N, C-alpha and C positions, 0 to 999 in steps of 0.2 A: 504494500500500500504506500502510495506516495505521501510523504509528509507535507502537510499544508501549513500555511501561516496562520497564526491565531492571535487575536487581540487579547490583551490582558483584561480579565473581567473578575472583579472581586465580589464574592458572595457574602452577604451580610446575615443570612439566616439559613437554617436547614431547608433543603429542597424537597418538596413533595412530588412535583412533576418537573421533569426536564424534557423539553420538547426540542426536536430537531426538524429544520426545514432545509431541504436540498434545492438549490437554485441552479438553473442553467438558462440565463437570459429570460427568466420568468417575468411576467408582467409586473412592473414595479408598483402600480397602483393597487393591484390585487394583493401583492405581497405585503404592502403596508397595512392593508385591511386585516390580513391574516395575523400579522404580528400584533396589531392593536387588540384584536379580539382575544388572542391568547393572554396578553398581558393584563387584561381586565379581570382575570381570575383572582379571586380573593385569597387563594392559598399561596404559600411560598413556591414560586416557580422560577425556572431558569430557561432561557431560550438560546439555542445555537442555530446559526445560519451557516450552512456549508455550501460554498459556491464551487461548482464543477467547471471552473475555467471559462467564465463568461466574458472575460476581457477586462482590460483596465478601466474603461469608461463605466461599465456596469458595476464593477466592484467599488468604484468611487461612490456611486449612488448607494450601495449597500452600507458603506461606512456612515452614511447620514441617518441610518435607522437606529433610533434610540432604544435601549433596553434589550439588545441582543448581542451575543458574543459571535463575532464573525470569524469564520475559518475558511481559508482558501485551499482547496484540494490540490490545485496546481495542474489538474488533468480532469478529464471527464470519463470516468469508467462506470457511470450509471447511478441509478437510484439507490440501490442497496449499498453500493460502494460509499456513497456520500453519507448515508445514515450510519454506516458502520464506523466511519471516522468519528462522528459525534459520539457514538456509544463508547468508543475506547477512551475518549478524552473528557467525557461529561463528568460533572460533579456527582457525588453520591446522591441518589434520589430513590424514593419509594416506587415511583412510576415513571415510565418513559413514553412520551407521545411522539409518534411518527405523524407529521403534519404536512400536508401539501401547501404550496404557496398560493393556492387559489381557493382556500377554505375560510369561511367566517364561522367562528364558534359562537353560538348563542349564549347569552349571559346565563350563568348557573349550570351550564352543561358539565363543565369539568368538576365542579363541586359535587354534582349528583353522581358522576361516574366514580369519583374517589370514594364517596360514601358507599356506593354499591360494592366496590371492590373490598373495602374495609369489612363489609358484612358478609362477603362470600369468598372465603379463602380458597375455594376450589376453582375460581375463575382467574385465568391468567392473562386474558386479552378481552378488551371491551370495545364494542363498536356502537356508534350513535345512529340515530335516524338521520338520513342524508336528504336534503331538499335542494331542488333547483332554485335559482334566484326568484322565480315566480311563486315559490312556495309549494310546488308539486313535488311528489316523491321521486327520488332516484332509487330504483330497486337494486341496491348494491349488495345485499345479502345474497350469497350464492352457494349452491351445492357444488360438489367437485365437478370440474368440467370434463366433457368428452371432446374429442377432436371435432365432432359435428357441432357441438355447442359453440365452440370458438370460431369455427369456419362460418357458421351462419351469421353470427354477430358481426363479423368483419366484412364478409363478402356478399351477403344477400341483403339487398335494400329492404327497408321496413315495409314498403308497399307490396313487395313480392312475398315477404314472410306472411303478411296478413292474408294472402290468398290460400294459404295452407293451414287449415285448422290443426293438423298434427304438429307442424313447426311451431305454431303459436302455443300449443299446450306444452311442448317440449321447452320452449323458451320460458314460459311462466313457471314451470317446475324448476328449471335451473336457477331462476331468480327468487325462488322460495315464495312465490305469490300464493301458493296453496296454503301455506302457513300464515302468511300475512305479515304486516309490519306494525300491528297494534300492540303486540305483547312481547315480553321478554322471551327469547328463544336462542338455543345454541346454533352457531353458524359454522359450517365447514370451511368457508372461504370468506374472510373479512377483507374488505377493500383497503388498499394501501393509502388511500387519500387521508385516512384518519384511523390510527390504531393505538390504543392505550394499553401498554403492556405493564405487567409487574417487571420492574427492572432486573431483579434477580433472575427471573425466568428467561428474560431476553438474553442476558449474558450466558445462561446455561445453554441456550440454543446456538450461541455463537453469532448472533445477529443474522443479517440477511445473507443468503447464498449469492455471492458475487458473480457466479456464472450467468446470472440473469442481468443483462444491462438495464432493461426496463420491461415491465409486464410479467405477470405470473409469479414474481418473487413474493408477492403478498399471499397468494394461494399456497405456495411452497412453505412459507414460514407458519401460516395458520395450521397446515397439516402437521408440521413438526411439533408445534405447540400443543395440539390436541392429543398428543401422546402423553403429555404430562399434566395438562389442565384443560379447562373449558374455555372456548371462545364464545362470547355471548353478545347478543344485540340488546341494547337498552333504549327503548323508544322514548323515554323521558329525557334523554340527552339528544340535542338537535344541533346540526350544523348546516350551513349552506355551502354548496360546492359548485363552482363555475366549471362544469365538466367540459373539457376541451375535446376529448376523444381524438387525440392526435394521430393515432394510427389510421384513422379514416380520412385524413387530410394530407398525409405525407407518405410518399413511396418509401423513404428511408425508414420511417417508423413502422410501416407495414412489414418491412423486412426484419426489423428488430423484433416485432411481435412473432413472426414466423420462427425466428431463431429461438425465442423464449419458449414457444410451444415445443420445439424440438428438444430443448433442455429438459423441460418439465416432464414430458411424456417418457423420455428416456430414463428419468429418475423414478417416476411413479408408475410407469406402465402405460401402454397404449390402449386407452379406452376410446373406442371409435364412435359409439352411439350413446 
């Protein structure tokens, strides 16, 4: 792992939640919103921003963000790589938050999540309800994927999917819509846009598998965590996510997704349907 530059950041109180945000030319306005929403938490928190070599001009803007410890990775080896840098250098904390730079945390969410974890020792990873900016649901709780599930989501336009009742039922099952999003439920695949881990357990897992540049590293780490503890969805905790779906807009990111699928199914077995 390439050593990055780190700003000196002095902690004044014990940390309950240490959050890490990985940036690569991320939208600055949305990033500032994400930072502000995290720092509104009433618990003792610490925030680390790890930049994956976005360039000097971008990093200069990052230096102007108050309340965050900035680290420069010096290279871009992906989502898990950046968060693993933070995990290795973070101050001691009870919980670790993996946070996307395009997320807004609703007030009270982190406090509710910590209270739930304090009262449920068998839970090692907690996920919130995720909303679009217009308040509609993002169905990000998922069952373990098959090749077909991922292929359809990436390559079959929504209008064509809707012409097949079987595909629609399969997609709804994958997104756990049969269980619904109104109640607490165990989740096989937690979205990487927001993952609240017990720090001790995240260290035990060794962080993210860096063979994934981006995509499916969240599924992989949820599967590994579920061997030791539960991954749970808590609907009383709410975030807003500006979902970019980059692999649908970029040939490069589509190829990254295909490579991640190759890595994932070679590790966990090729489930086709």
